[in-house]
C-alpha positions as CSV (number, residue, x, y, z in Angstrom):
1,M,-79.0,-183.1,-91.5
2,K,-77.5,-186.0,-89.6
3,K,-74.8,-188.3,-91.0
4,L,-75.7,-191.9,-91.6
5,P,-73.4,-194.8,-91.2
6,L,-71.0,-195.4,-94.1
7,T,-72.5,-198.9,-94.5
8,K,-75.9,-197.4,-95.2
9,Y,-74.5,-195.3,-98.1
10,L,-72.6,-198.3,-99.4
11,K,-75.8,-200.5,-99.3
12,T,-77.8,-197.9,-101.1
13,M,-75.3,-197.8,-103.9
14,E,-75.5,-201.5,-104.0
15,Y,-79.3,-201.5,-104.3
16,A,-79.2,-198.7,-107.0
17,F,-76.6,-200.8,-109.0
18,S,-78.8,-203.8,-108.6
19,N,-81.8,-201.8,-110.0
20,R,-79.7,-200.6,-112.9
21,L,-78.3,-204.1,-113.7
22,T,-81.8,-205.7,-113.7
23,R,-83.4,-202.6,-115.5
24,E,-86.0,-202.8,-112.9
25,C,-86.6,-200.7,-109.8
26,I,-86.9,-203.6,-107.4
27,Y,-85.5,-201.7,-104.4
28,P,-87.2,-198.4,-103.4
29,F,-85.3,-195.6,-101.6
30,Y,-88.1,-193.3,-100.5
31,A,-91.1,-194.1,-98.3
32,S,-93.9,-192.1,-96.8
33,F,-95.6,-193.6,-93.7
34,K,-99.1,-192.2,-93.1
35,V,-99.1,-192.7,-89.3
36,T,-102.7,-191.5,-89.2
37,H,-105.5,-190.6,-91.6
38,K,-107.0,-188.2,-89.2
39,C,-107.0,-184.6,-90.3
40,G,-108.6,-181.3,-89.4
41,L,-109.0,-180.3,-93.0
42,R,-111.1,-181.6,-96.0
43,C,-109.0,-180.6,-98.9
44,S,-110.9,-181.0,-102.2
45,F,-107.9,-182.5,-104.0
46,C,-107.2,-185.0,-101.2
47,N,-108.9,-188.3,-100.4
48,V,-106.7,-189.4,-97.4
49,W,-109.1,-187.8,-94.9
50,Q,-111.9,-190.0,-96.4
51,E,-110.2,-193.2,-95.4
52,K,-111.3,-195.2,-92.3
53,T,-108.1,-197.3,-91.9
54,P,-107.2,-197.5,-88.1
55,D,-104.0,-196.2,-86.7
56,L,-101.4,-198.7,-85.4
57,P,-100.5,-198.6,-81.7
58,K,-97.1,-197.1,-80.9
59,E,-95.5,-200.6,-80.5
60,D,-96.6,-201.7,-83.9
61,V,-95.5,-198.3,-85.4
62,F,-92.0,-199.2,-84.1
63,K,-92.2,-202.6,-86.0
64,V,-92.9,-200.7,-89.2
65,I,-90.0,-198.4,-88.5
66,D,-87.6,-201.3,-87.8
67,N,-88.6,-203.0,-91.0
68,I,-87.9,-199.8,-93.0
69,A,-84.6,-199.4,-91.3
70,N,-83.6,-202.9,-92.4
71,S,-84.5,-202.2,-96.1
72,S,-83.2,-200.1,-98.9
73,I,-85.1,-197.0,-97.8
74,I,-82.8,-194.1,-97.2
75,V,-85.4,-191.4,-96.8
76,L,-88.6,-191.7,-94.7
77,S,-91.4,-189.1,-94.6
78,I,-93.8,-189.3,-91.7
79,E,-97.1,-188.0,-93.0
80,G,-101.0,-188.2,-92.5
81,G,-103.6,-187.0,-92.4
82,D,-101.8,-184.7,-90.0
83,P,-99.3,-186.7,-87.9
84,L,-99.4,-183.9,-85.3
85,I,-102.7,-185.3,-84.2
86,R,-101.0,-188.3,-82.6
87,K,-100.4,-187.8,-78.9
88,D,-97.5,-190.3,-78.9
89,L,-95.8,-188.5,-81.8
90,G,-92.8,-187.4,-79.7
91,E,-91.9,-191.0,-78.8
92,I,-92.4,-192.0,-82.4
93,L,-90.0,-189.3,-83.7
94,E,-87.4,-190.0,-81.0
95,Y,-87.3,-193.8,-81.9
96,T,-87.3,-193.1,-85.7
97,H,-84.4,-190.6,-85.4
98,Q,-82.1,-193.3,-84.2
99,K,-82.5,-195.4,-87.4
100,P,-80.2,-195.2,-90.5
101,F,-82.3,-193.0,-92.8
102,Y,-83.1,-189.3,-93.2
103,L,-86.4,-188.3,-91.6
104,F,-88.8,-185.9,-93.3
105,F,-91.9,-184.8,-91.5
106,T,-95.0,-183.4,-93.3
107,T,-97.8,-181.4,-91.8
108,N,-100.5,-178.9,-92.9
109,G,-99.2,-176.7,-90.0
110,H,-102.5,-176.0,-88.3
111,L,-101.4,-177.6,-85.0
112,L,-97.7,-176.4,-85.0
113,D,-98.5,-173.8,-82.4
114,K,-100.0,-176.4,-80.1
115,R,-97.1,-178.9,-80.2
116,P,-93.6,-178.8,-78.7
117,M,-92.1,-178.3,-82.1
118,K,-88.5,-177.4,-80.8
119,E,-88.4,-180.7,-79.0
120,Y,-89.9,-182.5,-82.0
121,G,-87.4,-180.7,-84.3
122,K,-84.5,-182.4,-82.5
123,H,-85.4,-185.6,-84.2
124,I,-86.4,-184.4,-87.7
125,D,-84.0,-183.7,-90.6
126,Y,-86.4,-181.8,-92.8
127,L,-89.7,-180.3,-91.7
128,H,-92.1,-180.1,-94.7
129,I,-95.1,-177.7,-94.2
130,S,-97.9,-177.7,-96.7
131,I,-99.0,-174.1,-97.4
132,D,-101.4,-173.3,-100.1
133,E,-105.0,-172.3,-100.9
134,G,-106.2,-175.9,-100.6
135,H,-104.8,-176.2,-97.1
136,D,-106.4,-172.8,-96.1
137,N,-103.3,-171.6,-94.5
138,L,-101.7,-168.9,-96.8
139,K,-101.2,-166.7,-93.6
140,F,-98.4,-169.2,-92.7
141,F,-96.2,-167.6,-95.4
142,D,-95.9,-164.7,-92.8
143,M,-94.5,-167.1,-90.3
144,L,-91.6,-168.8,-92.1
145,E,-89.0,-167.2,-89.9
146,E,-90.8,-168.7,-86.8
147,F,-90.9,-172.2,-88.4
148,Q,-87.2,-171.9,-89.1
149,S,-86.7,-171.4,-85.3
150,Y,-87.9,-175.0,-84.6
151,G,-84.5,-176.3,-85.6
152,P,-84.6,-178.5,-88.7
153,E,-84.4,-177.2,-92.2
154,I,-87.9,-176.3,-93.5
155,C,-89.3,-177.0,-96.9
156,I,-92.6,-175.6,-97.9
157,Q,-94.7,-178.0,-99.8
158,I,-96.9,-176.2,-102.3
159,V,-99.8,-178.0,-104.0
160,V,-100.7,-176.2,-107.2
161,T,-104.2,-176.5,-108.9
162,K,-105.0,-175.3,-112.4
163,E,-106.8,-172.3,-110.6
164,T,-103.8,-171.3,-108.4
165,L,-100.9,-171.7,-110.9
166,P,-100.9,-168.0,-111.7
167,A,-100.4,-167.2,-108.0
168,L,-97.4,-169.5,-107.5
169,E,-94.6,-167.0,-108.1
170,E,-95.6,-164.9,-105.0
171,K,-95.2,-167.9,-102.8
172,V,-91.9,-169.0,-104.2
173,K,-90.5,-165.5,-103.8
174,R,-91.4,-165.5,-100.2
175,V,-89.7,-168.8,-99.6
176,Y,-86.6,-167.5,-101.5
177,D,-86.6,-164.3,-99.4
178,V,-86.0,-166.3,-96.2
179,N,-83.5,-168.7,-97.8
180,A,-85.8,-171.7,-97.3
181,R,-86.7,-174.4,-99.9
182,T,-90.0,-175.4,-101.5
183,V,-91.2,-178.5,-103.3
184,V,-93.9,-177.6,-105.8
185,M,-96.3,-180.3,-107.0
186,P,-99.5,-180.4,-109.0
187,A,-102.8,-181.4,-107.4
188,C,-103.1,-184.9,-108.9
189,H,-106.6,-186.2,-109.6
190,L,-107.3,-188.9,-107.0
191,D,-110.4,-191.1,-106.8
192,G,-113.3,-189.4,-105.1
193,T,-111.8,-185.8,-105.4
194,D,-112.5,-182.8,-107.6
195,D,-110.3,-182.5,-110.6
196,H,-107.9,-179.5,-110.0
197,Y,-104.9,-181.1,-112.0
198,P,-103.1,-178.3,-114.0
199,T,-102.1,-178.8,-117.6
200,P,-98.8,-180.7,-117.3
201,E,-97.0,-178.7,-119.9
202,E,-98.0,-175.3,-118.5
203,F,-97.0,-176.5,-115.0
204,R,-93.6,-177.7,-116.5
205,K,-92.9,-174.3,-118.2
206,E,-93.8,-172.3,-115.1
207,I,-91.6,-174.3,-112.7
208,H,-88.7,-174.2,-115.0
209,R,-89.1,-170.5,-115.3
210,L,-89.3,-170.0,-111.5
211,K,-86.3,-172.3,-110.9
212,K,-84.2,-170.0,-113.0
213,E,-85.6,-166.8,-111.4
214,Y,-85.2,-168.0,-107.9
215,K,-82.1,-170.0,-107.8
216,N,-81.8,-173.0,-105.4
217,T,-85.2,-172.6,-104.0
218,I,-87.4,-175.1,-105.7
219,T,-86.5,-178.8,-105.1
220,T,-88.9,-180.1,-107.7
221,P,-86.6,-182.1,-110.0
222,G,-86.4,-181.7,-113.7
223,G,-87.0,-185.4,-114.2
224,F,-90.4,-185.1,-112.5
225,L,-91.4,-182.2,-114.9
226,D,-90.4,-184.4,-117.9
227,N,-92.1,-187.5,-116.6
228,I,-95.6,-186.0,-116.1
229,N,-95.6,-185.0,-119.7
230,K,-95.0,-188.6,-120.9
231,P,-97.8,-191.2,-121.4
232,H,-96.6,-192.8,-118.2
233,G,-93.3,-192.7,-116.2
234,C,-93.9,-193.7,-112.6
235,S,-91.3,-195.5,-110.7
236,A,-91.4,-198.1,-107.9
237,S,-88.4,-196.2,-106.4
238,S,-90.9,-195.0,-103.7
239,I,-93.6,-196.6,-101.6
240,I,-96.5,-195.5,-99.4
241,I,-97.3,-197.2,-96.1
242,D,-100.8,-196.9,-94.7
243,S,-101.7,-196.1,-91.2
244,D,-102.3,-199.8,-90.3
245,G,-98.9,-200.8,-91.8
246,G,-100.4,-201.9,-95.1
247,L,-98.4,-201.3,-98.3
248,F,-99.9,-199.8,-101.4
249,Y,-98.0,-201.6,-104.1
250,P,-96.8,-200.6,-106.6
251,C,-98.6,-197.3,-105.8
252,R,-101.5,-195.8,-104.0
253,T,-103.5,-194.9,-107.1
254,V,-103.8,-198.4,-108.7
255,G,-102.0,-200.7,-106.3
256,Q,-103.4,-203.2,-103.9
257,R,-102.4,-203.8,-100.3
258,I,-100.5,-207.0,-100.8
259,Y,-98.1,-206.7,-97.9
260,N,-98.0,-205.4,-94.3
261,F,-94.9,-203.9,-92.7
262,T,-95.7,-205.4,-89.3
263,E,-95.2,-208.9,-90.8
264,G,-92.1,-210.3,-92.2
265,S,-89.2,-208.7,-94.1
266,F,-90.0,-206.1,-96.7
267,L,-86.9,-207.0,-98.7
268,D,-88.1,-210.6,-98.9
269,F,-91.5,-209.4,-100.1
270,L,-89.8,-207.4,-103.0
271,K,-88.3,-210.5,-104.4
272,T,-91.6,-212.4,-104.7
273,D,-93.4,-213.1,-107.9
274,E,-96.4,-211.1,-106.6
275,A,-94.3,-208.0,-106.2
276,K,-92.7,-208.4,-109.6
277,K,-96.2,-208.6,-111.3
278,A,-97.2,-205.4,-109.4
279,R,-94.2,-203.6,-110.8
280,E,-95.1,-204.8,-114.2
281,D,-98.6,-203.4,-113.7
282,M,-97.0,-200.0,-112.8
283,K,-94.9,-200.0,-115.9
284,N,-97.8,-200.5,-118.1
285,C,-100.2,-198.1,-116.4
286,K,-101.5,-195.3,-118.7
287,R,-103.4,-193.3,-116.1
288,S,-100.7,-190.4,-115.8
289,C,-102.2,-189.2,-112.6
290,G,-99.2,-186.9,-111.9
291,W,-98.6,-188.2,-108.4
292,Y,-95.4,-186.4,-107.4
293,Q,-93.8,-189.1,-105.2
294,Y,-93.8,-191.8,-107.9
295,F,-92.7,-189.6,-110.8
296,A,-90.1,-187.6,-108.8
297,T,-88.2,-190.4,-107.0
298,D,-87.2,-191.9,-110.4
299,V,-84.3,-189.4,-110.0
300,F,-82.3,-192.3,-108.5
301,A,-82.0,-193.7,-112.1
302,S,-80.8,-190.4,-113.6
303,P,-77.5,-188.6,-112.4
304,S,-78.6,-185.3,-114.0
305,S,-82.0,-185.5,-112.2
306,I,-80.3,-186.3,-108.9
307,F,-78.3,-183.1,-109.3
308,S,-81.5,-181.1,-110.1
309,S,-83.0,-182.4,-106.9
310,L,-80.1,-182.0,-104.6
311,S,-78.6,-178.7,-105.8
312,P,-81.0,-176.4,-103.9
313,Y,-79.8,-178.1,-100.8
314,I,-76.2,-178.0,-101.6
315,F,-75.9,-174.5,-103.1
316,K,-77.6,-172.2,-100.5
């Protein structure tokens, strides 16, 4: 993982302190940027592929990246759809790698053998590969060593449904055996999808058990496991940016697109009354959809949960 400028770490601490002081998560630290909705799969628990939002041209993607770089974001995940579909992806990764944040890259893996992944890997800090029944690619568990040869650290993203929870341990063990990492998340129930959401308490118990059995393998934080078992608990500490630069705020489940990253300063938007009201709506939401990103990134407000998240990377 690359080192960021000292000023970036100091500014992140400043934003975190400001959030704590105001008792409101005004400044987010994690962002996912869906550079395309296009995908070769039709997962029953996902509705991203159903969207018709157009992709930005490369020059406007760079505008979004610049805006992110000038904000409180310290981790950016480039996602889709499947971002490997974009023919200009290499240029986007190279440009993004120069910015002062860590770059995650998430793919379902079906195009990995058709792209110059060792070249792409030079510009990626963590390569997240979604492997599970829903993505119809369980065979990829036999290819983890090959994926590791691409260069960046790999983290296997496993989406768990109520039907596949009993089969989770076999997958975690395989990741453990190659000294890789996995982020395990429940299949949250999105609009227009089938309901595969596992019972939160059963999910919590199984992940805690597996975290003890397979040390420093599962990065899913304890705070997330606690939060999904509360009436609500989402945090605006993370954001999702759509393929046209639009921001779902405060979240993709109930939020509206009230800002676009190609226009104006994101930091300025966060201070508006409209943004504040959106955060209040999130605070009062009772949906409890279990969306991993919004629950898990609340770790920035809890030192113990930060340790739970980072220890698998620190203690290899």
